[in-house]
TORDREN-692921 format. One record per residue: residue number from 1; x, y negated, z negated of N, C-alpha, C, O, CB in turn. Coordinates in steps of 0.05 Angstrom, whole numbers. Glycine has a CB too. Example, Ala and Ser with C-alpha at 12.3 -4.5 7.8 and 13.67 -1.06 7.14 Angstrom:
<dokols>
<1, <264, 114, -156>, <246, 90, -156>, <264, 66, -156>, <285, 66, -169>, <226, 89, -181>>
<2, <257, 45, -142>, <273, 21, -143>, <258, -1, -157>, <268, -23, -161>, <282, 12, -114>>
</dokols>
This chain:
<dokols>
<1, <-226, 142, 115>, <-253, 131, 87>, <-235, 111, 63>, <-247, 95, 48>, <-271, 169, 62>>
<2, <-208, 115, 62>, <-194, 94, 65>, <-188, 70, 64>, <-182, 53, 46>, <-193, 95, 74>>
<3, <-190, 71, 100>, <-193, 47, 116>, <-232, 35, 104>, <-232, 11, 100>, <-188, 59, 157>>
<4, <-255, 46, 101>, <-260, 39, 109>, <-274, 26, 72>, <-295, 14, 67>, <-266, 52, 134>>
<5, <-249, 37, 48>, <-262, 19, 36>, <-249, -6, 25>, <-251, -19, 5>, <-273, 30, 19>>
<6, <-233, -6, 54>, <-218, -50, 63>, <-241, -62, 75>, <-250, -85, 71>, <-185, -58, 95>>
<7, <-251, -38, 97>, <-264, -63, 113>, <-260, -58, 132>, <-270, -72, 150>, <-257, -88, 110>>
<8, <-250, -45, 137>, <-236, -38, 170>, <-226, -1, 179>, <-209, 14, 171>, <-200, -59, 170>>
<9, <-249, 3, 201>, <-273, -5, 194>, <-296, -6, 174>, <-297, 1, 151>, <-278, 1, 204>>
<10, <-307, -13, 183>, <-339, -21, 153>, <-341, -2, 161>, <-332, 9, 181>, <-370, -45, 149>>
<11, <-363, 8, 135>, <-375, 36, 132>, <-396, 43, 146>, <-412, 27, 154>, <-383, 41, 110>>
<12, <-399, 76, 154>, <-421, 64, 168>, <-450, 76, 152>, <-475, 80, 153>, <-419, 74, 202>>
<13, <-426, 79, 136>, <-467, 95, 113>, <-450, 89, 72>, <-426, 91, 68>, <-477, 168, 124>>
<14, <-465, 85, 54>, <-465, 100, 31>, <-455, 77, 14>, <-459, 55, 23>, <-447, 127, 31>>
<15, <-442, 80, -10>, <-435, 48, -21>, <-411, 49, -36>, <-409, 65, -55>, <-458, 33, -40>>
<16, <-383, 24, -28>, <-373, 33, -48>, <-380, 12, -80>, <-387, -12, -78>, <-341, 36, -37>>
<17, <-378, 21, -97>, <-382, 18, -125>, <-361, 11, -153>, <-364, 28, -171>, <-392, 40, -129>>
<18, <-341, -9, -158>, <-338, -10, -167>, <-349, -25, -205>, <-364, -43, -211>, <-327, -9, -149>>
<19, <-331, -3, -223>, <-341, -9, -247>, <-371, 4, -259>, <-372, 14, -282>, <-343, -36, -246>>
<20, <-391, 4, -244>, <-418, 20, -230>, <-434, 2, -207>, <-455, 7, -194>, <-442, 27, -256>>
<21, <-414, -21, -210>, <-433, -46, -194>, <-434, -42, -153>, <-413, -48, -142>, <-411, -86, -205>>
<22, <-444, -38, -145>, <-444, -42, -124>, <-429, -81, -121>, <-432, -103, -133>, <-477, -32, -115>>
<23, <-404, -64, -88>, <-396, -74, -74>, <-396, -76, -39>, <-392, -57, -23>, <-381, -71, -85>>
<24, <-401, -97, -35>, <-409, -92, -6>, <-377, -105, 5>, <-371, -129, 10>, <-443, -113, 5>>
<25, <-365, -87, 7>, <-345, -94, 38>, <-343, -86, 69>, <-337, -66, 82>, <-322, -86, 34>>
<26, <-354, -125, 76>, <-355, -112, 106>, <-324, -120, 125>, <-323, -115, 149>, <-386, -129, 125>>
<27, <-302, -131, 112>, <-291, -138, 127>, <-266, -144, 104>, <-268, -147, 80>, <-305, -158, 144>>
<28, <-244, -143, 120>, <-215, -146, 92>, <-220, -157, 79>, <-223, -150, 56>, <-187, -158, 93>>
<29, <-227, -186, 89>, <-235, -212, 71>, <-259, -213, 50>, <-269, -232, 37>, <-241, -234, 91>>
<30, <-264, -190, 51>, <-278, -183, 27>, <-270, -166, 2>, <-274, -164, -23>, <-298, -171, 35>>
<31, <-254, -152, 25>, <-232, -124, -1>, <-219, -142, -23>, <-216, -142, -47>, <-194, -102, 18>>
<32, <-213, -162, 3>, <-179, -179, -4>, <-191, -190, -36>, <-183, -187, -59>, <-167, -216, 26>>
<33, <-226, -212, -19>, <-232, -220, -50>, <-250, -205, -68>, <-258, -214, -89>, <-244, -246, -51>>
<34, <-255, -186, -61>, <-256, -160, -85>, <-228, -152, -104>, <-234, -154, -128>, <-262, -128, -67>>
<35, <-217, -149, -102>, <-185, -152, -108>, <-167, -122, -112>, <-155, -110, -130>, <-183, -170, -139>>
<36, <-174, -120, -83>, <-178, -98, -67>, <-153, -95, -39>, <-163, -100, -17>, <-209, -103, -57>>
<37, <-122, -87, -38>, <-95, -89, -25>, <-97, -74, -1>, <-120, -69, 4>, <-73, -79, -41>>
<38, <-81, -65, 16>, <-80, -51, 35>, <-59, -45, 46>, <-48, -64, 56>, <-91, -57, 49>>
<39, <-42, -15, 49>, <-15, -7, 52>, <-27, 6, 69>, <-45, 20, 60>, <5, 4, 31>>
<40, <-19, 9, 112>, <-23, 20, 127>, <-3, 33, 135>, <20, 24, 137>, <-32, 9, 140>>
<41, <-11, 62, 141>, <8, 82, 152>, <13, 79, 165>, <10, 103, 171>, <8, 101, 156>>
<42, <24, 68, 190>, <42, 56, 210>, <53, 34, 208>, <36, 16, 208>, <34, 55, 230>>
<43, <75, 28, 208>, <76, -3, 189>, <97, -17, 211>, <108, -38, 205>, <93, 0, 149>>
<44, <102, -1, 246>, <112, -9, 250>, <80, -30, 276>, <78, -53, 283>, <138, 9, 251>>
<45, <69, -13, 280>, <40, -33, 295>, <20, -43, 276>, <8, -64, 282>, <19, -14, 318>>
<46, <13, -30, 249>, <-4, -41, 232>, <0, -56, 215>, <-21, -68, 209>, <-14, -29, 222>>
<47, <24, -65, 199>, <35, -74, 177>, <58, -88, 189>, <55, -113, 191>, <41, -52, 157>>
<48, <78, -79, 196>, <110, -108, 196>, <93, -132, 221>, <72, -132, 233>, <158, -89, 220>>
<49, <113, -147, 218>, <111, -172, 245>, <139, -163, 258>, <162, -169, 253>, <112, -214, 232>>
<50, <132, -153, 269>, <162, -152, 279>, <174, -171, 297>, <196, -161, 302>, <168, -129, 291>>
<51, <172, -190, 307>, <190, -211, 327>, <193, -227, 299>, <201, -250, 298>, <174, -229, 359>>
<52, <183, -208, 276>, <199, -237, 245>, <212, -234, 226>, <210, -212, 215>, <183, -252, 224>>
<53, <226, -251, 218>, <246, -237, 190>, <239, -222, 176>, <217, -210, 177>, <254, -252, 169>>
<54, <263, -219, 154>, <248, -206, 126>, <228, -225, 105>, <210, -219, 89>, <274, -196, 106>>
<55, <242, -252, 114>, <222, -274, 80>, <195, -277, 94>, <177, -284, 79>, <238, -320, 68>>
<56, <188, -274, 122>, <154, -277, 124>, <141, -243, 128>, <118, -234, 125>, <145, -300, 159>>
<57, <166, -229, 135>, <143, -202, 120>, <144, -202, 97>, <126, -192, 84>, <147, -171, 125>>
<58, <161, -211, 90>, <154, -204, 51>, <128, -219, 47>, <109, -204, 44>, <182, -220, 23>>
<59, <125, -246, 48>, <110, -261, 38>, <83, -268, 59>, <74, -290, 55>, <128, -282, 30>>
<60, <70, -254, 79>, <61, -258, 99>, <33, -260, 83>, <21, -279, 93>, <69, -238, 122>>
<61, <17, -247, 63>, <-4, -243, 53>, <-8, -264, 37>, <-30, -274, 34>, <-5, -220, 44>>
<62, <14, -274, 25>, <4, -301, 12>, <24, -334, 19>, <31, -354, 7>, <4, -292, -24>>
<63, <25, -317, 50>, <35, -345, 61>, <13, -369, 62>, <25, -384, 47>, <45, -340, 91>>
<64, <-12, -385, 70>, <-21, -396, 51>, <-10, -414, 29>, <-15, -438, 33>, <-27, -380, 44>>
<65, <4, -408, 7>, <7, -419, -12>, <40, -435, -13>, <47, -453, -29>, <-2, -399, -32>>
<66, <61, -419, 11>, <87, -432, 15>, <72, -462, 39>, <88, -478, 48>, <114, -403, 33>>
<67, <47, -463, 44>, <49, -492, 69>, <38, -510, 58>, <15, -509, 49>, <34, -491, 99>>
<68, <48, -524, 57>, <26, -568, 57>, <42, -571, 77>, <64, -564, 85>, <29, -604, 25>>
<69, <12, -590, 83>, <5, -607, 116>, <23, -586, 131>, <47, -588, 136>, <18, -648, 122>>
<70, <7, -568, 137>, <12, -550, 156>, <47, -536, 163>, <52, -523, 182>, <1, -565, 180>>
<71, <74, -546, 135>, <95, -538, 145>, <94, -522, 117>, <77, -517, 100>, <120, -559, 156>>
<72, <112, -517, 122>, <126, -483, 98>, <150, -493, 94>, <171, -500, 105>, <131, -442, 115>>
<73, <136, -490, 66>, <163, -500, 38>, <188, -464, 51>, <181, -442, 44>, <140, -496, -21>>
<74, <212, -468, 69>, <225, -451, 68>, <242, -433, 44>, <246, -409, 40>, <235, -459, 82>>
<75, <253, -463, 24>, <261, -459, 0>, <249, -444, -22>, <261, -433, -41>, <264, -478, -7>>
<76, <224, -445, -18>, <201, -424, -37>, <200, -406, -29>, <199, -389, -47>, <173, -429, -40>>
<77, <199, -396, -8>, <201, -372, 9>, <222, -362, 8>, <221, -337, 12>, <197, -374, 32>>
<78, <240, -370, 5>, <267, -352, -1>, <273, -342, -34>, <283, -323, -46>, <296, -372, 9>>
<79, <260, -372, -43>, <256, -360, -74>, <247, -330, -79>, <260, -312, -90>, <232, -377, -88>>
<80, <212, -331, -62>, <206, -310, -71>, <209, -286, -58>, <197, -265, -65>, <186, -313, -77>>
<81, <228, -287, -37>, <246, -271, -24>, <260, -264, -31>, <266, -243, -21>, <255, -274, -10>>
<82, <272, -270, -47>, <292, -255, -73>, <296, -242, -90>, <314, -225, -92>, <300, -259, -84>>
<83, <272, -252, -112>, <246, -239, -126>, <241, -220, -133>, <243, -208, -154>, <229, -240, -118>>
<84, <227, -215, -98>, <222, -177, -87>, <231, -173, -66>, <218, -164, -48>, <192, -164, -82>>
<85, <260, -178, -65>, <276, -152, -55>, <294, -144, -84>, <302, -121, -88>, <300, -160, -24>>
<86, <300, -166, -104>, <310, -145, -122>, <289, -137, -140>, <298, -126, -161>, <334, -153, -137>>
<87, <271, -139, -139>, <247, -116, -159>, <236, -91, -136>, <225, -72, -147>, <210, -137, -172>>
<88, <239, -89, -104>, <242, -61, -97>, <265, -54, -91>, <269, -30, -85>, <228, -52, -78>>
<89, <286, -75, -91>, <328, -61, -70>, <317, -59, -47>, <313, -35, -41>, <350, -21, -77>>
<90, <311, -74, -32>, <305, -75, -18>, <329, -85, -9>, <339, -103, -22>, <284, -82, -18>>
<91, <346, -72, 23>, <378, -68, 30>, <365, -90, 61>, <347, -85, 77>, <395, -23, 37>>
<92, <384, -113, 58>, <393, -127, 88>, <402, -156, 88>, <396, -177, 76>, <369, -127, 109>>
<93, <423, -147, 109>, <431, -171, 99>, <432, -191, 99>, <454, -202, 95>, <441, -174, 98>>
<94, <407, -206, 105>, <406, -225, 98>, <371, -239, 88>, <354, -223, 95>, <421, -234, 118>>
<95, <360, -259, 77>, <328, -256, 84>, <315, -267, 116>, <293, -266, 127>, <312, -277, 60>>
<96, <345, -277, 123>, <338, -280, 155>, <337, -271, 182>, <334, -282, 204>, <345, -291, 161>>
<97, <341, -232, 168>, <346, -219, 186>, <320, -211, 194>, <298, -215, 184>, <363, -202, 181>>
<98, <329, -197, 217>, <296, -183, 231>, <290, -153, 217>, <302, -132, 213>, <300, -176, 273>>
<99, <266, -162, 214>, <252, -142, 212>, <256, -123, 209>, <259, -111, 187>, <242, -139, 223>>
<100, <259, -111, 241>, <272, -93, 256>, <293, -79, 240>, <293, -58, 229>, <282, -104, 280>>
<101, <314, -101, 242>, <354, -85, 243>, <344, -67, 214>, <360, -48, 208>, <395, -120, 234>>
<102, <314, -73, 194>, <317, -52, 177>, <319, -20, 171>, <316, -5, 191>, <304, -58, 168>>
<103, <325, -8, 146>, <327, 19, 155>, <300, 16, 149>, <290, -5, 140>, <346, 44, 142>>
<104, <280, 51, 159>, <247, 56, 159>, <235, 52, 132>, <212, 45, 127>, <237, 87, 168>>
<105, <259, 57, 115>, <255, 57, 85>, <247, 35, 70>, <231, 35, 51>, <277, 63, 74>>
<106, <265, 9, 87>, <270, -16, 61>, <246, -24, 89>, <245, -49, 90>, <312, -40, 49>>
<107, <234, -16, 106>, <216, -29, 118>, <186, -26, 100>, <169, -43, 94>, <217, -18, 147>>
<108, <187, 4, 95>, <165, 10, 72>, <165, -3, 51>, <145, -8, 38>, <165, 34, 62>>
<109, <187, -12, 46>, <193, -22, 18>, <181, -52, 22>, <166, -58, 3>, <227, -20, 10>>
<110, <184, -63, 33>, <181, -95, 50>, <149, -91, 40>, <138, -101, 19>, <188, -97, 96>>
<111, <134, -70, 67>, <99, -65, 69>, <96, -63, 44>, <83, -84, 43>, <83, -37, 86>>
<112, <97, -55, 15>, <101, -40, -1>, <101, -72, -18>, <80, -74, -31>, <125, -17, 3>>
<113, <111, -88, -21>, <108, -105, -34>, <101, -129, -24>, <98, -149, -38>, <125, -105, -45>>
<114, <97, -129, 0>, <70, -147, 6>, <44, -144, -8>, <28, -163, -9>, <63, -143, 34>>
<115, <38, -114, -21>, <9, -110, -9>, <3, -117, -34>, <-18, -125, -45>, <-4, -81, 4>>
<116, <39, -112, -48>, <37, -130, -92>, <37, -155, -101>, <25, -163, -121>, <63, -127, -113>>
<117, <47, -165, -89>, <48, -199, -74>, <21, -210, -84>, <17, -226, -102>, <49, -201, -32>>
<118, <3, -198, -70>, <-25, -210, -81>, <-43, -207, -106>, <-63, -219, -115>, <-41, -202, -65>>
<119, <-30, -188, -113>, <-29, -184, -148>, <-67, -167, -135>, <-84, -184, -131>, <-26, -229, -180>>
<120, <-74, -143, -131>, <-96, -129, -123>, <-105, -112, -159>, <-92, -109, -180>, <-85, -105, -92>>
<121, <-121, -108, -155>, <-130, -94, -177>, <-132, -58, -164>, <-140, -38, -175>, <-163, -110, -187>>
<122, <-127, -59, -152>, <-126, -26, -123>, <-105, -35, -113>, <-100, -58, -121>, <-155, -21, -91>>
<123, <-85, -25, -93>, <-87, -21, -68>, <-89, 10, -66>, <-88, 27, -83>, <-66, -35, -52>>
<124, <-91, 8, -28>, <-105, 35, -23>, <-74, 38, -4>, <-64, 21, 11>, <-145, 37, -5>>
<125, <-68, 53, -8>, <-44, 69, 9>, <-41, 87, 30>, <-43, 109, 19>, <-31, 81, -6>>
<126, <-38, 92, 61>, <-55, 115, 65>, <-18, 121, 78>, <-2, 105, 88>, <-93, 115, 88>>
<127, <-16, 151, 72>, <18, 165, 67>, <36, 142, 74>, <43, 134, 96>, <27, 195, 90>>
<128, <41, 134, 47>, <51, 116, 34>, <96, 120, 36>, <114, 105, 32>, <32, 120, 1>>
<129, <93, 151, 45>, <132, 146, 57>, <137, 163, 70>, <154, 181, 69>, <159, 147, 37>>
<130, <112, 157, 92>, <115, 169, 105>, <136, 158, 135>, <130, 138, 148>, <92, 176, 104>>
<131, <153, 171, 140>, <185, 168, 168>, <198, 161, 148>, <213, 145, 158>, <189, 140, 200>>
<132, <208, 162, 110>, <227, 156, 112>, <247, 171, 103>, <240, 194, 108>, <226, 139, 107>>
<133, <265, 171, 94>, <286, 189, 88>, <293, 200, 55>, <300, 181, 41>, <310, 175, 100>>
<134, <293, 216, 45>, <292, 233, 22>, <294, 202, -12>, <279, 190, -27>, <328, 261, 26>>
<135, <318, 202, -7>, <321, 176, -21>, <311, 149, -30>, <314, 137, -51>, <334, 171, -14>>
<136, <296, 140, -6>, <277, 127, 5>, <251, 124, -11>, <244, 105, -23>, <273, 138, 28>>
<137, <233, 158, -7>, <199, 163, -11>, <222, 157, -40>, <229, 133, -39>, <173, 200, 0>>
<138, <232, 172, -61>, <236, 169, -90>, <236, 151, -95>, <224, 145, -116>, <253, 178, -102>>
<139, <251, 126, -80>, <244, 97, -87>, <217, 76, -88>, <208, 58, -103>, <258, 86, -71>>
<140, <208, 90, -65>, <168, 88, -71>, <158, 95, -91>, <147, 83, -109>, <148, 105, -55>>
<141, <164, 121, -87>, <148, 142, -122>, <148, 132, -146>, <132, 128, -164>, <165, 172, -133>>
<142, <178, 126, -140>, <179, 108, -178>, <167, 84, -186>, <154, 79, -206>, <208, 96, -188>>
<143, <175, 68, -164>, <159, 38, -165>, <134, 41, -154>, <133, 21, -140>, <175, 14, -149>>
<144, <101, 61, -148>, <93, 67, -153>, <88, 72, -177>, <76, 56, -192>, <96, 72, -142>>
<145, <96, 95, -186>, <96, 93, -231>, <106, 76, -232>, <83, 77, -240>, <113, 114, -258>>
<146, <112, 66, -232>, <130, 39, -249>, <99, 16, -249>, <91, 1, -267>, <167, 20, -221>>
<147, <88, 22, -224>, <62, -12, -224>, <45, -6, -224>, <28, -24, -223>, <56, -33, -202>>
<148, <34, 27, -228>, <16, 45, -243>, <17, 39, -270>, <-5, 33, -278>, <21, 73, -241>>
<149, <44, 37, -296>, <48, 43, -313>, <39, 7, -311>, <19, 4, -326>, <71, 61, -322>>
<150, <47, -19, -298>, <38, -40, -311>, <8, -52, -307>, <4, -76, -309>, <56, -58, -305>>
<151, <-9, -35, -302>, <-32, -34, -297>, <-39, -37, -283>, <-59, -52, -284>, <-42, -40, -304>>
<152, <-25, -22, -246>, <-37, -20, -221>, <-52, 2, -224>, <-53, 22, -239>, <-18, -20, -197>>
<153, <-65, -10, -202>, <-87, 21, -190>, <-81, 32, -159>, <-73, 16, -142>, <-125, 12, -187>>
<154, <-84, 52, -156>, <-69, 64, -142>, <-102, 92, -124>, <-116, 110, -133>, <-38, 78, -167>>
<155, <-99, 80, -98>, <-121, 105, -83>, <-100, 118, -66>, <-101, 108, -43>, <-152, 92, -60>>
<156, <-84, 135, -68>, <-69, 145, -39>, <-82, 161, -25>, <-103, 162, -39>, <-44, 161, -41>>
<157, <-86, 176, -4>, <-86, 179, 24>, <-68, 191, 26>, <-50, 174, 21>, <-87, 159, 41>>
<158, <-53, 217, 31>, <-40, 231, 36>, <-32, 263, 41>, <-43, 278, 24>, <-33, 221, 28>>
<159, <-17, 276, 60>, <-18, 295, 70>, <9, 318, 64>, <13, 340, 74>, <-24, 286, 95>>
<160, <31, 300, 37>, <34, 316, 32>, <31, 330, -7>, <44, 325, -27>, <55, 313, 48>>
<161, <13, 345, -4>, <7, 354, -30>, <23, 346, -54>, <16, 332, -73>, <6, 380, -31>>
<162, <49, 358, -50>, <81, 341, -73>, <69, 323, -83>, <57, 321, -105>, <113, 325, -57>>
<163, <73, 303, -62>, <73, 273, -71>, <35, 269, -80>, <29, 255, -99>, <86, 248, -37>>
<164, <23, 277, -72>, <-1, 275, -86>, <-5, 279, -120>, <-19, 265, -135>, <-16, 294, -72>>
<165, <10, 300, -127>, <20, 319, -147>, <29, 296, -166>, <15, 284, -182>, <44, 342, -138>>
<166, <48, 293, -160>, <57, 269, -165>, <56, 246, -172>, <71, 237, -189>, <62, 266, -157>>
<167, <38, 233, -160>, <39, 212, -166>, <4, 202, -175>, <-2, 180, -184>, <55, 200, -144>>
<168, <-12, 220, -171>, <-41, 219, -181>, <-40, 237, -207>, <-24, 253, -214>, <-65, 231, -157>>
<169, <-76, 222, -222>, <-75, 221, -233>, <-105, 241, -221>, <-102, 265, -228>, <-65, 201, -245>>
<170, <-119, 238, -212>, <-134, 259, -197>, <-133, 262, -167>, <-125, 247, -149>, <-161, 256, -203>>
<171, <-142, 285, -168>, <-137, 293, -140>, <-167, 291, -132>, <-185, 302, -145>, <-121, 324, -135>>
<172, <-171, 277, -107>, <-205, 295, -88>, <-196, 302, -63>, <-181, 289, -49>, <-238, 271, -78>>
<173, <-207, 331, -55>, <-185, 342, -36>, <-220, 332, -17>, <-241, 332, -30>, <-164, 386, -40>>
<174, <-220, 324, 15>, <-228, 314, 22>, <-239, 334, 57>, <-223, 335, 75>, <-212, 291, 15>>
<175, <-263, 345, 59>, <-260, 376, 83>, <-282, 355, 101>, <-302, 347, 89>, <-278, 423, 69>>
<176, <-277, 349, 123>, <-297, 349, 157>, <-313, 322, 132>, <-338, 324, 129>, <-326, 393, 174>>
<177, <-303, 306, 120>, <-325, 274, 119>, <-327, 279, 89>, <-338, 263, 73>, <-364, 272, 141>>
<178, <-314, 313, 79>, <-336, 302, 49>, <-322, 307, 32>, <-305, 323, 40>, <-366, 316, 41>>
<179, <-318, 302, 6>, <-313, 313, -15>, <-318, 341, -33>, <-332, 350, -51>, <-318, 299, -23>>
<180, <-292, 351, -13>, <-303, 393, -21>, <-293, 400, -46>, <-302, 420, -57>, <-285, 424, 1>>
<181, <-269, 381, -61>, <-261, 397, -87>, <-245, 369, -98>, <-233, 353, -84>, <-238, 429, -81>>
<182, <-250, 368, -136>, <-240, 348, -142>, <-211, 358, -175>, <-221, 374, -191>, <-270, 327, -148>>
<183, <-193, 352, -179>, <-183, 357, -198>, <-163, 331, -219>, <-156, 307, -218>, <-170, 378, -187>>
<184, <-163, 354, -237>, <-147, 321, -255>, <-123, 338, -259>, <-122, 362, -258>, <-164, 305, -293>>
<185, <-103, 321, -266>, <-67, 323, -265>, <-66, 352, -277>, <-55, 371, -266>, <-44, 296, -290>>
<186, <-86, 355, -310>, <-76, 380, -327>, <-92, 403, -310>, <-99, 423, -322>, <-85, 379, -365>>
<187, <-100, 401, -280>, <-108, 424, -262>, <-100, 422, -241>, <-112, 423, -220>, <-132, 429, -258>>
<188, <-76, 419, -246>, <-74, 406, -205>, <-50, 430, -203>, <-32, 436, -218>, <-57, 359, -193>>
<189, <-65, 444, -169>, <-47, 466, -167>, <-42, 467, -142>, <-63, 466, -130>, <-57, 491, -176>>
<190, <-14, 467, -118>, <-18, 464, -88>, <-38, 478, -86>, <-58, 468, -76>, <3, 471, -68>>
<191, <-38, 508, -94>, <-47, 534, -68>, <-77, 517, -75>, <-93, 515, -56>, <-43, 584, -77>>
<192, <-84, 507, -98>, <-126, 517, -100>, <-127, 489, -85>, <-149, 484, -74>, <-153, 520, -145>>
<193, <-102, 467, -82>, <-112, 445, -76>, <-109, 457, -36>, <-128, 473, -35>, <-92, 412, -92>>
<194, <-95, 457, -6>, <-83, 484, -1>, <-119, 493, 1>, <-136, 477, 12>, <-57, 501, -31>>
<195, <-126, 519, -11>, <-153, 523, -13>, <-179, 509, -9>, <-199, 518, 3>, <-155, 529, -31>>
<196, <-176, 480, -21>, <-204, 472, -14>, <-207, 462, 4>, <-230, 457, 12>, <-217, 461, -27>>
<197, <-178, 452, 21>, <-184, 441, 46>, <-182, 451, 72>, <-183, 436, 92>, <-173, 422, 48>>
<198, <-180, 481, 74>, <-195, 499, 89>, <-211, 499, 94>, <-220, 518, 107>, <-198, 515, 86>>
</dokols>
């Protein structure tokens, strides 16, 4: 469902509404134009460009803004990269370091920062802390909460109930493609969430 909100693939049925108004999203470009960003669950296969370095991976979402007459402004690219690595505390030997040389947690932070770089109104995330260590998981969660305080909205799909309880204001539980229950923060209960999914 979350991928369909980004037009990847387009939904077979139903409607997408924002602020009560129907929003047609058939492709990722439609979603981006509607102010929706997306961070996939599989950073290696779907998110990162393994042959490229840190700065290109960080800035890929807005790469058109770094080029003129077909040439990249590498100085500007490095300045933006410096700002983004500070913001998310990304650890790397240099901006030219291969993305594959970074730890799993730092790779996930790169992916998250790319999603934020295009300044979406809504950021879709699937399993945002999958495959990272406990320290990186905490850092990513803290950044999501900080960005939420700044006005960003998130739709997060996760199989980790503790993560959902920490990050959410509202939880929708799905079963066989349909919503089986809804909870607001004041009613969050991990056992009840599990039961709704069974």
